[in-house]
C-alpha positions, 0 to 999 in steps of 0.5 A: 500500500502506498500513501493514502488519505480519507476525505469526507464530503460536506453533507449536514445531517447526512453525516450519519452516512459518514459515521456508518462508513467510518464504523465499517472502516474501523471494523473491516478496514484496519489494514487500510486505516493503518497506512492512512496518512491524513484525514480531511473533510468539510462541514459534517465531513470534517467532524467525522474525519476528526472523530475517526482520527482522534476518537475512533472509540467515540463513533457510537457516541457520535451516532447517538448525538446526531440522532438526538440533535436530529430529533431536537431539530425535527421538533422545532417549528422551522427546524434549525432556523427556528428563532431562539434555537441555537444549533451551533451551541448544541454542536459545540456541546457535542464536539466538546463532549466527544473530542479527547483533551489532546485532540489538537495534538493528534490532528496536527498536520494529519487533519485537513479542514475546509473552511470558507472566508466570508469576505474573500469567498476563498477556501482555506485548508487548516491543518495546524491547531494551536489548542483544542479550542482552536480545533473546535473553532475551525470545526464550527467554522466549517459547519456554519451555514449563514442564516440556517445556523445563525447570522454571526459567522465564526471568528478564527485568527481575526477573520470570519469564516463559514462552511467549507462546503461552499468552496471545497466540499470534498477535499482531495489532498495533493500527496498520494491517493485520497479515498473519498466518501459522500452520501450523495451518489456521484464519482466518489469511492464510497457513495450510494449507487442510484439505479435507473438514471441518465449519467449526468453529473454536476460539479458542486464545490469540487464534488461530482454529484449525479443529477438524480431525484434521489440526490435532490431528496438527500440535499433536503435531508442534509438540512432537514433531518428525516425520521429516526428510522430513515437516519438509521437506514442511512447509517447502514447504507454508509456501512454497507457502501464502505464494506463494498469498497473494501471488498472491491479493493481487496482490503476487507478484513 
């Protein structure tokens, strides 16, 4: 095996798919994970990349947190945009509970998080973290969708930042092969395979996505989480798609 990286796409509440894929990699792909040099991601993808790198034993806890957060959002009159509901505060609470004390040290130069500068609209890939709090700030910045998540962008190093999915939703690292994971059907290594469609792709923030009804439904689910039963099904889809990938590459254990 050569130099490998793993990158997780921006996808909102469909991050549950990423956790399913991460669970499969931990259970059946240790040989591959042992040679992975770097992890990358945008938005929800950056959260799962961070957990897989710094706290792989917290995958189940992260899964439960997403289910709880999704249930909270479903109960709100207008979902996450309901006045007085602060989804960023809840996200911070979850991150602070899950990340280990030295997460920033583990992540240093091994984790690449995509964020977008609100002023210049340019992308930045962050891989250096002076403290655990700085890592948390970058993760929150990568997950901040203006209006949907609030009106105050996340401040980091004196500038304002928002969702990395706007400018680079699926980071490909320059060195070696980057194994890509996305809950949207497209040209990614690990992703759903929609049947009975015309192969028309659109590139959205550097991610090739198939034009399909199923993908439009997934886009809606990314912002408005579906039922608990559907979320559990999406988790299983992520697990199964990752297993299929490992089998195809002869890495399945």
